[in-house]
Backbone as CSV, one residue per row, in Angstrom:
resi,resn,N_x,N_y,N_z,CA_x,CA_y,CA_z,C_x,C_y,C_z
1,MET,31.087,81.695,-37.954,29.654,81.450,-37.802,29.420,80.459,-36.666
2,LYS,28.542,80.834,-35.757,28.228,79.955,-34.630,27.079,79.036,-35.037
3,TRP,27.252,77.748,-34.780,26.258,76.761,-35.187,25.148,76.649,-34.134
4,LYS,23.933,76.428,-34.599,22.843,76.086,-33.703,23.012,74.627,-33.265
5,ARG,22.420,74.270,-32.117,22.555,72.891,-31.636,22.031,71.891,-32.661
6,SER,20.882,72.176,-33.268,20.313,71.257,-34.261,21.269,71.054,-35.419
7,GLU,21.953,72.126,-35.830,22.928,72.029,-36.920,24.137,71.212,-36.478
8,ARG,24.581,71.444,-35.234,25.721,70.686,-34.718,25.409,69.197,-34.673
9,LEU,24.237,68.846,-34.202,23.864,67.442,-34.067,23.839,66.734,-35.416
10,VAL,23.288,67.403,-36.426,23.231,66.802,-37.763,24.631,66.612,-38.316
11,ASP,25.451,67.651,-38.253,26.798,67.579,-38.815,27.682,66.623,-38.023
12,MET,27.532,66.603,-36.703,28.314,65.712,-35.846,27.984,64.248,-36.150
13,THR,26.687,63.964,-36.316,26.254,62.603,-36.649,26.839,62.168,-37.981
14,ARG,26.772,63.046,-38.978,27.328,62.732,-40.295,28.817,62.424,-40.187
15,HIS,29.541,63.258,-39.452,30.989,63.082,-39.338,31.337,61.761,-38.659
16,LEU,30.608,61.417,-37.630,30.869,60.164,-36.916,30.588,58.954,-37.799
17,LEU,29.460,58.990,-38.529,29.098,57.864,-39.401,30.095,57.692,-40.533
18,GLU,30.688,58.785,-40.992,31.641,58.711,-42.100,33.041,58.326,-41.652
19,ASN,33.272,58.337,-40.334,34.609,58.030,-39.812,34.545,57.012,-38.670
20,PRO,34.051,55.807,-38.957,33.962,54.789,-37.904,35.345,54.387,-37.395
21,HIS,35.400,53.995,-36.141,36.634,53.508,-35.511,37.762,54.547,-35.529
22,SER,37.413,55.827,-35.686,38.413,56.895,-35.649,38.236,57.693,-34.364
23,LEU,39.301,57.899,-33.638,39.243,58.674,-32.403,39.234,60.159,-32.761
24,ILE,38.138,60.824,-32.436,37.973,62.238,-32.779,38.039,63.058,-31.494
25,PRO,39.029,63.940,-31.362,39.156,64.751,-30.144,37.970,65.707,-29.983
26,LEU,37.604,65.978,-28.744,36.523,66.932,-28.499,36.901,68.313,-29.008
27,THR,38.209,68.622,-28.998,38.653,69.925,-29.485,38.318,70.112,-30.967
28,TYR,38.290,68.995,-31.724,37.936,69.098,-33.145,36.526,69.654,-33.290
29,PHE,35.561,69.063,-32.562,34.181,69.533,-32.638,34.049,70.935,-32.031
30,SER,34.764,71.173,-30.946,34.683,72.471,-30.288,35.138,73.596,-31.215
31,GLU,36.242,73.383,-31.898,36.754,74.389,-32.821,35.901,74.498,-34.076
32,ARG,35.369,73.365,-34.529,34.555,73.372,-35.747,33.256,74.153,-35.539
33,TYR,32.647,73.962,-34.375,31.335,74.565,-34.129,31.414,75.825,-33.265
34,LEU,32.647,76.218,-32.880,32.828,77.396,-32.028,31.968,77.280,-30.773
35,ALA,32.061,76.118,-30.127,31.249,75.838,-28.938,32.138,75.326,-27.817
36,ALA,31.679,75.521,-26.591,32.421,75.039,-25.428,32.407,73.513,-25.392
37,LYS,33.456,72.924,-24.787,33.538,71.479,-24.714,32.382,70.884,-23.920
38,SER,31.884,71.644,-22.957,30.738,71.169,-22.179,29.511,71.011,-23.069
39,SER,29.329,71.945,-24.014,28.204,71.861,-24.956,28.394,70.688,-25.908
40,ILE,29.646,70.476,-26.334,29.947,69.353,-27.239,29.671,68.031,-26.525
41,SER,30.032,67.939,-25.263,29.782,66.719,-24.491,28.294,66.423,-24.385
42,GLU,27.508,67.476,-24.190,26.055,67.304,-24.133,25.508,66.821,-25.479
43,ASP,26.036,67.395,-26.558,25.608,66.981,-27.904,25.937,65.505,-28.140
44,LEU,27.130,65.118,-27.759,27.558,63.733,-27.961,26.713,62.767,-27.145
45,SER,26.261,63.200,-25.988,25.383,62.361,-25.166,24.062,62.098,-25.890
46,ILE,23.559,63.118,-26.573,22.320,62.968,-27.344,22.530,61.996,-28.498
47,VAL,23.651,62.169,-29.222,23.961,61.283,-30.352,24.161,59.855,-29.863
48,LYS,24.880,59.708,-28.760,25.146,58.380,-28.187,23.845,57.656,-27.858
49,GLU,22.928,58.347,-27.196,21.653,57.741,-26.825,20.840,57.363,-28.058
50,THR,20.838,58.235,-29.064,20.095,57.970,-30.301,20.660,56.757,-31.029
51,PHE,21.975,56.675,-31.119,22.623,55.535,-31.767,22.261,54.232,-31.064
52,GLU,22.310,54.237,-29.749,22.057,53.010,-28.992,20.590,52.598,-29.063
53,VAL,19.691,53.565,-29.009,18.264,53.254,-29.092,17.902,52.690,-30.458
54,ASN,18.488,53.256,-31.510,18.171,52.827,-32.874,19.012,51.637,-33.340
55,GLY,19.982,51.215,-32.534,20.830,50.099,-32.934,21.853,50.462,-33.993
56,THR,22.130,51.759,-34.145,23.085,52.214,-35.157,24.511,51.846,-34.791
57,GLY,24.813,51.883,-33.498,26.156,51.600,-33.035,26.349,52.184,-31.655
58,LYS,27.595,52.307,-31.254,27.865,52.872,-29.938,28.988,53.895,-30.037
59,LEU,28.967,54.855,-29.127,30.030,55.846,-29.024,30.888,55.496,-27.822
60,VAL,32.175,55.377,-28.047,33.114,55.067,-26.973,33.896,56.329,-26.652
61,THR,33.895,56.714,-25.381,34.618,57.910,-24.950,35.958,57.516,-24.355
62,VAL,37.011,58.152,-24.836,38.364,57.917,-24.325,38.791,59.170,-23.583
63,SER,39.073,59.036,-22.309,39.439,60.195,-21.495,40.921,60.508,-21.622
64,GLY,41.310,61.652,-21.080,42.713,62.038,-21.102,43.000,63.097,-22.149
65,ALA,44.258,63.570,-22.128,44.658,64.641,-23.042,44.544,64.220,-24.506
66,ALA,44.829,62.944,-24.770,44.773,62.455,-26.151,43.448,61.748,-26.440
67,GLY,42.467,61.988,-25.587,41.196,61.286,-25.726,40.249,61.925,-26.715
68,GLY,39.043,61.394,-26.719,38.023,61.876,-27.640,36.877,60.893,-27.682
69,VAL,36.228,60.813,-28.821,35.085,59.925,-28.981,35.253,59.096,-30.251
70,LYS,34.777,57.858,-30.213,34.927,56.945,-31.344,33.592,56.252,-31.605
71,TYR,33.183,56.236,-32.892,31.941,55.560,-33.275,32.243,54.131,-33.711
72,ILE,31.567,53.156,-33.089,31.716,51.735,-33.423,30.404,51.251,-34.037
73,PRO,30.380,50.902,-35.331,29.139,50.423,-35.965,28.630,49.141,-35.318
74,ARG,27.311,49.047,-35.177,26.672,47.865,-34.628,25.378,47.594,-35.392
75,VAL,24.963,46.338,-35.419,23.674,45.979,-36.002,22.919,45.121,-34.989
76,THR,21.605,45.198,-35.039,20.777,44.392,-34.146,20.590,43.002,-34.733
77,GLU,20.145,42.070,-33.900,19.893,40.709,-34.381,18.843,40.702,-35.484
78,SER,17.818,41.521,-35.348,16.771,41.567,-36.372,17.311,42.084,-37.698
79,GLU,18.243,43.031,-37.635,18.859,43.537,-38.870,19.677,42.444,-39.551
80,VAL,20.411,41.671,-38.760,21.217,40.589,-39.329,20.312,39.564,-40.019
81,ARG,19.237,39.190,-39.339,18.316,38.199,-39.927,17.642,38.758,-41.181
82,GLU,17.394,40.061,-41.199,16.813,40.674,-42.393,17.787,40.608,-43.558
83,VAL,19.074,40.865,-43.284,20.095,40.770,-44.328,20.210,39.328,-44.818
84,MET,20.185,38.372,-43.889,20.227,36.960,-44.270,19.047,36.610,-45.177
85,ALA,17.869,37.126,-44.845,16.668,36.841,-45.638,16.792,37.412,-47.040
86,VAL,17.365,38.616,-47.151,17.571,39.243,-48.465,18.521,38.397,-49.298
87,ILE,19.591,37.914,-48.675,20.566,37.079,-49.388,19.911,35.784,-49.865
88,LYS,19.183,35.132,-48.980,18.536,33.857,-49.333,17.518,34.044,-50.451
89,GLU,16.746,35.122,-50.379,15.730,35.359,-51.402,16.361,35.630,-52.763
90,SER,17.422,36.431,-52.771,18.054,36.794,-54.038,18.849,35.630,-54.647
91,LEU,19.609,34.932,-53.811,20.469,33.855,-54.321,19.730,32.532,-54.452
92,GLY,18.499,32.469,-53.981,17.748,31.215,-54.043,16.971,31.012,-55.328
93,ARG,17.098,31.944,-56.266,16.377,31.803,-57.539,17.022,30.723,-58.398
94,SER,16.198,29.948,-59.074,16.693,28.811,-59.859,17.605,29.221,-61.006
95,ASP,17.444,30.441,-61.518,18.267,30.851,-62.647,19.715,31.158,-62.246
96,ARG,20.024,31.036,-60.970,21.393,31.255,-60.511,22.233,29.972,-60.495
97,LEU,21.605,28.840,-60.790,22.334,27.571,-60.776,23.439,27.532,-61.831
98,LEU,24.624,27.109,-61.391,25.751,26.932,-62.298,26.293,25.512,-62.131
99,PRO,26.848,24.926,-63.179,27.399,23.567,-63.076,28.502,23.493,-62.031
100,GLY,28.581,22.376,-61.344,29.647,22.156,-60.374,29.312,22.597,-58.963
101,GLY,28.059,22.925,-58.712,27.663,23.301,-57.357,27.943,24.740,-57.005
102,TYR,27.901,25.622,-57.998,28.144,27.036,-57.753,26.892,27.854,-58.049
103,LEU,26.902,29.104,-57.535,25.810,30.032,-57.781,26.324,31.233,-58.556
104,TYR,25.495,31.751,-59.458,25.836,32.995,-60.134,25.550,34.130,-59.150
105,MET,26.606,34.890,-58.778,26.456,35.908,-57.749,26.969,37.283,-58.180
106,THR,27.436,37.392,-59.407,28.107,38.622,-59.837,27.229,39.856,-59.688
107,ASP,25.969,39.775,-60.123,25.088,40.938,-60.021,24.803,41.288,-58.567
108,PHE,24.651,40.276,-57.737,24.391,40.487,-56.311,25.577,41.187,-55.653
109,LEU,26.784,40.726,-55.969,27.986,41.303,-55.385,28.231,42.725,-55.883
110,GLY,27.600,43.078,-57.003,27.746,44.418,-57.554,26.704,45.403,-57.062
111,ASN,25.832,44.965,-56.154,24.796,45.839,-55.610,25.359,46.593,-54.396
112,PRO,25.661,47.879,-54.528,26.332,48.602,-53.435,25.506,48.706,-52.157
113,LYS,24.188,48.762,-52.286,23.345,48.917,-51.101,23.383,47.669,-50.225
114,ILE,23.195,46.497,-50.827,23.213,45.266,-50.046,24.636,44.953,-49.576
115,MET,25.643,45.289,-50.389,27.026,45.058,-49.964,27.362,45.902,-48.739
116,ASP,26.864,47.123,-48.707,27.115,47.987,-47.552,26.484,47.394,-46.292
117,ARG,25.287,46.839,-46.431,24.618,46.224,-45.277,25.385,44.987,-44.804
118,ILE,25.844,44.188,-45.756,26.626,42.994,-45.419,27.935,43.402,-44.743
119,GLY,28.550,44.461,-45.265,29.795,44.949,-44.676,29.615,45.377,-43.234
120,LYS,28.497,46.043,-42.948,28.251,46.490,-41.577,27.967,45.313,-40.647
121,VAL,27.292,44.285,-41.166,27.015,43.093,-40.366,28.332,42.437,-39.923
122,PHE,29.241,42.256,-40.869,30.529,41.644,-40.517,31.369,42.581,-39.645
123,ALA,31.325,43.881,-39.942,32.087,44.846,-39.142,31.588,44.859,-37.708
124,SER,30.284,44.661,-37.522,29.714,44.599,-36.181,30.239,43.385,-35.424
125,ALA,30.358,42.268,-36.130,30.826,41.026,-35.500,32.285,41.124,-35.067
126,PHE,33.095,41.810,-35.871,34.529,41.886,-35.578,34.943,43.252,-35.037
127,GLY,33.960,44.090,-34.685,34.241,45.467,-34.303,35.052,45.653,-33.037
128,ASP,35.013,44.690,-32.125,35.761,44.817,-30.874,37.144,44.184,-30.953
129,MET,37.488,43.688,-32.130,38.800,43.083,-32.310,39.749,44.073,-32.967
130,GLU,41.023,43.877,-32.735,42.035,44.717,-33.380,42.283,44.177,-34.790
131,ILE,41.879,44.928,-35.782,42.043,44.523,-37.176,42.716,45.654,-37.944
132,ASP,43.774,45.328,-38.664,44.536,46.327,-39.404,44.260,46.298,-40.899
133,VAL,43.892,45.121,-41.422,43.757,44.951,-42.865,42.653,43.941,-43.163
134,ILE,41.947,44.158,-44.286,41.020,43.162,-44.817,41.678,42.530,-46.033
135,MET,41.726,41.206,-46.077,42.335,40.503,-47.214,41.291,39.667,-47.936
136,THR,41.341,39.694,-49.272,40.493,38.825,-50.075,41.250,38.414,-51.325
137,VAL,40.670,37.481,-52.070,41.295,37.022,-53.303,40.488,37.538,-54.487
138,ALA,41.178,37.978,-55.530,40.484,38.490,-56.716,39.688,37.361,-57.367
139,THR,38.466,37.663,-57.857,37.957,39.019,-57.964,36.645,39.225,-57.194
140,LYS,35.886,38.151,-56.976,34.534,38.328,-56.454,34.475,38.714,-54.984
141,GLY,35.553,38.515,-54.260,35.545,38.899,-52.861,35.834,40.373,-52.626
142,ILE,36.200,41.086,-53.692,36.644,42.474,-53.539,35.543,43.381,-53.004
143,SER,34.327,43.249,-53.530,33.250,44.144,-53.091,32.913,43.928,-51.618
144,ILE,32.938,42.680,-51.159,32.671,42.392,-49.747,33.788,42.955,-48.874
145,ALA,35.033,42.766,-49.315,36.172,43.259,-48.547,36.094,44.769,-48.363
146,HIS,35.776,45.487,-49.434,35.690,46.944,-49.329,34.510,47.377,-48.464
147,ALA,33.422,46.618,-48.504,32.260,46.954,-47.675,32.588,46.808,-46.189
148,ILE,33.276,45.738,-45.840,33.684,45.544,-44.444,34.696,46.612,-44.040
149,ALA,35.655,46.858,-44.926,36.708,47.830,-44.638,36.152,49.223,-44.412
150,ARG,35.084,49.558,-45.137,34.472,50.879,-44.981,33.952,51.075,-43.559
151,HIS,33.388,50.027,-42.959,32.815,50.138,-41.615,33.838,49.894,-40.509
152,LEU,34.971,49.286,-40.850,36.054,49.126,-39.872,37.127,50.196,-40.046
153,ASN,37.038,50.898,-41.173,37.975,51.990,-41.480,39.421,51.491,-41.562
154,VAL,39.608,50.411,-42.317,40.944,49.844,-42.532,41.125,49.587,-44.027
155,PRO,42.355,49.415,-44.489,42.600,49.176,-45.917,42.305,47.741,-46.347
156,VAL,42.258,47.542,-47.662,42.023,46.227,-48.283,43.259,45.817,-49.066
157,VAL,43.641,44.556,-48.950,44.692,44.001,-49.810,44.090,42.851,-50.613
158,ILE,44.494,42.746,-51.876,43.903,41.773,-52.790,44.944,40.758,-53.234
159,VAL,44.678,39.511,-52.917,45.529,38.405,-53.348,45.159,38.054,-54.785
160,ARG,46.152,37.797,-55.618,45.894,37.467,-57.028,46.450,36.081,-57.356
161,ARG,45.958,35.558,-58.464,46.390,34.212,-58.880,47.452,34.271,-59.977
162,ASP,47.695,35.467,-60.512,48.755,35.617,-61.504,49.443,36.958,-61.283
163,SER,50.693,37.042,-61.702,51.502,38.227,-61.454,51.159,39.342,-62.423
164,LYS,51.137,40.581,-61.902,50.910,41.759,-62.729,52.053,42.745,-62.482
165,VAL,52.502,43.395,-63.533,53.638,44.302,-63.423,53.340,45.450,-62.470
166,THR,52.074,45.822,-62.345,51.693,46.932,-61.467,51.776,46.576,-59.981
167,GLU,51.970,45.293,-59.664,52.067,44.867,-58.272,53.488,44.982,-57.725
168,GLY,54.469,45.134,-58.605,55.854,45.141,-58.158,56.292,43.746,-57.755
169,SER,57.294,43.648,-56.886,57.755,42.333,-56.434,56.691,41.702,-55.540
170,THR,56.561,40.378,-55.640,55.484,39.671,-54.942,56.005,38.475,-54.157
171,VAL,55.157,38.013,-53.247,55.389,36.757,-52.519,54.327,35.781,-52.993
172,SER,54.724,34.595,-53.400,53.760,33.614,-53.906,53.868,32.319,-53.117
173,ILE,52.731,31.613,-53.026,52.708,30.306,-52.386,51.857,29.359,-53.222
174,ASN,52.088,28.091,-53.062,51.222,27.073,-53.654,50.303,26.532,-52.561
175,TYR,49.081,26.225,-52.929,48.133,25.674,-51.973,47.259,24.645,-52.666
176,VAL,46.599,23.805,-51.881,45.746,22.754,-52.424,44.301,23.229,-52.407
177,SER,43.655,23.248,-53.555,42.248,23.604,-53.621,41.435,22.591,-52.831
178,GLY,40.573,23.099,-51.942,39.796,22.204,-51.093,38.790,21.380,-51.849
179,SER,38.258,21.912,-52.972,37.211,21.209,-53.706,37.763,20.311,-54.804
180,THR,38.801,20.792,-55.530,39.335,20.016,-56.648,40.587,19.238,-56.274
181,ARG,41.183,19.589,-55.121,42.424,18.964,-54.652,43.581,19.198,-55.614
182,ARG,43.504,20.259,-56.385,44.582,20.587,-57.314,45.509,21.632,-56.687
183,ILE,46.778,21.596,-57.101,47.735,22.584,-56.631,47.515,23.884,-57.395
184,GLN,47.339,24.981,-56.671,47.159,26.282,-57.291,48.112,27.283,-56.648
185,THR,48.215,28.450,-57.275,49.152,29.472,-56.808,48.407,30.758,-56.484
186,MET,48.831,31.431,-55.422,48.328,32.765,-55.131,49.512,33.630,-54.733
187,LEU,49.401,34.922,-55.005,50.514,35.816,-54.716,50.011,37.173,-54.244
188,LEU,50.899,37.877,-53.556,50.549,39.180,-52.994,51.777,40.081,-53.060
189,SER,51.541,41.348,-53.393,52.627,42.317,-53.465,53.320,42.462,-52.115
190,LYS,54.639,42.547,-52.135,55.412,42.691,-50.899,55.077,43.994,-50.179
191,ARG,54.539,44.961,-50.910,54.234,46.258,-50.312,52.833,46.297,-49.686
192,SER,52.111,45.190,-49.788,50.709,45.191,-49.344,50.541,45.281,-47.847
193,MET,51.404,44.597,-47.098,51.232,44.536,-45.648,52.564,44.679,-44.930
194,LYS,52.450,45.051,-43.656,53.623,45.172,-42.813,53.613,44.048,-41.783
195,SER,54.790,43.664,-41.357,54.919,42.605,-40.357,54.150,42.945,-39.089
196,GLY,53.457,41.950,-38.537,52.751,42.123,-37.277,51.310,42.574,-37.394
197,GLN,50.827,42.841,-38.598,49.450,43.299,-38.750,48.462,42.157,-38.525
198,ARG,47.281,42.526,-38.010,46.206,41.561,-37.791,45.228,41.667,-38.948
199,VAL,44.927,40.529,-39.567,44.215,40.529,-40.849,42.904,39.746,-40.761
200,LEU,41.843,40.351,-41.296,40.556,39.679,-41.445,40.439,39.210,-42.891
201,ILE,40.257,37.910,-43.090,40.125,37.322,-44.423,38.648,37.199,-44.777
202,THR,38.316,37.491,-46.039,36.921,37.361,-46.464,36.835,36.873,-47.904
203,ASP,35.699,36.264,-48.246,35.438,35.827,-49.618,33.941,35.646,-49.797
204,ASP,33.509,35.547,-51.048,32.072,35.460,-51.325,31.535,34.049,-51.149
205,PHE,32.345,33.028,-51.453,31.849,31.651,-51.451,32.945,30.717,-50.967
206,MET,32.592,29.789,-50.085,33.568,28.835,-49.566,33.014,27.422,-49.651
207,LYS,33.758,26.553,-50.325,33.359,25.142,-50.385,34.085,24.384,-49.268
208,ALA,35.324,23.980,-49.517,36.061,23.248,-48.485,37.086,24.122,-47.766
209,GLY,37.202,25.396,-48.179,38.091,26.318,-47.477,39.521,26.326,-47.957
210,GLY,39.794,25.746,-49.139,41.160,25.713,-49.652,41.727,27.100,-49.903
211,THR,40.926,27.981,-50.499,41.387,29.344,-50.771,41.646,30.093,-49.477
212,MET,40.753,29.924,-48.501,40.944,30.567,-47.204,42.222,30.070,-46.536
213,ALA,42.451,28.757,-46.601,43.655,28.174,-46.008,44.901,28.712,-46.707
214,GLY,44.799,28.903,-48.040,45.917,29.467,-48.789,46.241,30.882,-48.335
215,MET,45.199,31.717,-48.165,45.429,33.091,-47.701,45.993,33.099,-46.283
216,LYS,45.535,32.163,-45.465,46.045,32.056,-44.101,47.540,31.729,-44.121
217,ASN,47.935,30.823,-45.000,49.356,30.475,-45.124,50.161,31.654,-45.660
218,LEU,49.530,32.436,-46.540,50.219,33.595,-47.103,50.517,34.634,-46.015
219,LEU,49.637,34.726,-45.033,49.868,35.660,-43.924,51.167,35.330,-43.194
220,GLU,51.453,34.041,-43.070,52.662,33.628,-42.364,53.920,34.113,-43.083
221,GLU,53.845,34.194,-44.413,54.989,34.682,-45.185,55.255,36.160,-44.907
222,PHE,54.211,36.887,-44.491,54.347,38.308,-44.179,54.497,38.535,-42.673
223,ASP,54.563,37.451,-41.915,54.652,37.531,-40.457,53.474,38.324,-39.891
224,CYS,52.278,38.064,-40.461,51.055,38.702,-39.994,50.169,37.672,-39.293
225,GLU,49.177,38.159,-38.560,48.339,37.299,-37.743,46.897,37.277,-38.251
226,LEU,46.295,36.105,-38.259,44.897,35.975,-38.666,43.996,36.456,-37.536
227,ALA,43.132,37.445,-37.847,42.196,37.977,-36.850,40.831,37.319,-36.954
228,GLY,40.473,36.823,-38.145,39.172,36.211,-38.332,38.909,35.923,-39.797
229,ILE,37.822,35.176,-40.051,37.429,34.813,-41.409,35.941,35.090,-41.584
230,ALA,35.589,35.860,-42.606,34.197,36.213,-42.890,33.806,35.680,-44.263
231,VAL,32.735,34.880,-44.306,32.287,34.246,-45.548,30.835,34.627,-45.821
232,LEU,30.558,35.059,-47.036,29.177,35.397,-47.384,28.322,34.135,-47.470
233,VAL,28.750,33.172,-48.314,28.014,31.913,-48.490,28.971,30.741,-48.332
234,GLU,28.625,29.813,-47.467,29.400,28.578,-47.364,28.569,27.422,-47.915
235,ALA,29.245,26.462,-48.521,28.553,25.304,-49.071,28.417,24.227,-47.995
236,GLU,27.445,23.340,-48.187,27.315,22.167,-47.317,28.595,21.353,-47.443
237,HIS,29.185,21.000,-46.313,30.495,20.360,-46.340,30.366,18.845,-46.359
238,THR,30.808,18.255,-47.473,30.807,16.802,-47.588,32.189,16.232,-47.238
239,GLU,33.118,17.130,-46.984,34.461,16.718,-46.609,34.982,17.677,-45.536
240,GLU,36.169,17.387,-45.029,36.731,18.206,-43.961,36.986,19.630,-44.435
241,VAL,36.566,20.607,-43.617,36.830,22.008,-43.929,38.250,22.342,-43.489
242,LEU,38.954,23.073,-44.348,40.367,23.317,-44.116,40.661,24.508,-43.216
243,VAL,39.619,25.230,-42.782,39.809,26.356,-41.866,38.818,26.239,-40.704
244,ASP,39.159,26.860,-39.600,38.302,26.849,-38.410,37.874,28.272,-38.070
245,ASP,36.876,28.381,-37.220,36.466,29.668,-36.650,36.151,30.723,-37.699
246,TYR,35.428,30.332,-38.713,34.975,31.309,-39.704,33.537,31.698,-39.394
247,LEU,33.131,32.849,-39.917,31.789,33.361,-39.719,31.100,33.427,-41.078
248,SER,29.910,32.807,-41.201,29.184,32.831,-42.476,27.785,33.391,-42.272
249,LEU,27.264,34.042,-43.317,25.912,34.592,-43.244,24.867,33.617,-43.769
250,VAL,25.204,32.896,-44.837,24.247,31.973,-45.458,24.959,30.672,-45.804
251,LYS,24.213,29.569,-45.716,24.758,28.258,-46.072,23.967,27.666,-47.233
252,LEU,24.700,27.223,-48.254,24.078,26.532,-49.384,23.891,25.081,-48.981
253,ARG,22.683,24.754,-48.563,22.400,23.425,-48.032,22.378,22.369,-49.132
254,ALA,21.712,22.679,-50.221,21.611,21.708,-51.315,21.202,22.436,-52.588
255,MET,21.592,21.868,-53.715,21.131,22.371,-55.010,20.977,21.195,-55.969
256,ASN,19.926,21.253,-56.768,19.613,20.172,-57.706,19.487,20.762,-59.099
257,GLU,20.473,20.464,-59.944,20.468,21.023,-61.295,19.308,20.471,-62.132
258,LYS,18.930,19.229,-61.888,17.836,18.617,-62.638,16.495,19.263,-62.292
259,ASP,16.236,19.432,-60.994,14.971,20.022,-60.559,15.016,21.540,-60.497
260,ARG,16.225,22.121,-60.720,16.410,23.575,-60.679,16.001,24.139,-59.320
261,THR,16.474,23.522,-58.252,16.144,23.998,-56.913,17.413,24.328,-56.137
262,ILE,17.301,25.338,-55.287,18.399,25.769,-54.427,17.872,25.878,-53.000
263,GLU,18.560,25.243,-52.066,18.143,25.299,-50.670,19.185,26.057,-49.859
264,LEU,18.778,27.197,-49.337,19.673,28.038,-48.542,19.140,28.162,-47.119
265,GLU,20.038,28.262,-46.157,19.644,28.473,-44.769,20.610,29.465,-44.133
266,GLU,20.290,29.896,-42.929,21.173,30.818,-42.235,22.531,30.169,-41.978
267,GLY,23.584,30.977,-42.044,24.921,30.482,-41.761,25.172,30.372,-40.274
268,ASN,26.419,30.323,-39.878,26.764,30.108,-38.466,26.982,31.406,-37.697
269,TYR,26.562,32.531,-38.264,26.801,33.850,-37.671,26.413,33.908,-36.199
270,PHE,25.218,33.447,-35.891,24.749,33.518,-34.508,25.348,32.409,-33.643
271,LYS,25.609,31.268,-34.248,26.228,30.167,-33.491,27.636,30.528,-33.027
272,LYS,28.283,31.373,-33.830,29.653,31.787,-33.499,29.685,33.085,-32.690
273,GLY,28.506,33.567,-32.299,28.470,34.765,-31.464,28.624,36.047,-32.228
274,GLY,28.246,36.044,-33.525,28.428,37.221,-34.358,27.539,38.395,-34.000
275,ASN,26.506,38.174,-33.195,25.602,39.275,-32.836,25.917,39.858,-31.472
276,GLU,27.006,39.426,-30.858,27.334,39.949,-29.541,27.720,41.416,-29.645
277,GLY,27.318,42.178,-28.653,27.647,43.599,-28.637,26.662,44.411,-29.383
């Protein structure tokens, strides 16, 4: 069956959006739609222009025998600020206050629609970097990690605080909690990563960065490299932060348990150049 151009454009757009950061040969589309490569190139030009005008992302063309086209997700500055506003509005409710300077975020982290938007925001920030794996610590960082991984098209590895038989043999390290200054343990299955991989670390909440620093140290045990750090909410820092060069969407400026108030502001996303590209 020969496809009409309108049908090709719809199906081509769907395929590109579902396979970000994947190099798709022109021959794939040509054979799928029974169309000449010249027609496919024209179709891709239309999709490319539409993506760029709407801020959906960009199409990168790779020439040569092994070339093709690759979709790179992007978000506009206004989209990022809209996501920040949604986070602040939802997490700024007084009923989210928890003792010890924490916020109740479980329901928010379980919302697939907002998590997908957050994932694309972070994927846009790190989209031009070489990233092989997303790493997070169980359990609340898992939804964010998978959201980012979906838009970068890379796997997720989950660091745990206790050993499980289903993990097989593991590598464990001790680290100092940034907020409590207590010695804690984290571990990761030996089969999770390969030597030399570049890893993006993420988590839902960061106080002094002890957990992030622990995951960073764990990478060294696997001979892997830190590519970046993505944080949904960072707390106001009353002490030295144990990690550098992290990207945050929202900052918990202050909270008062007595008055039941929460003060949130934009994180350092734009200060760190997260909207470039």
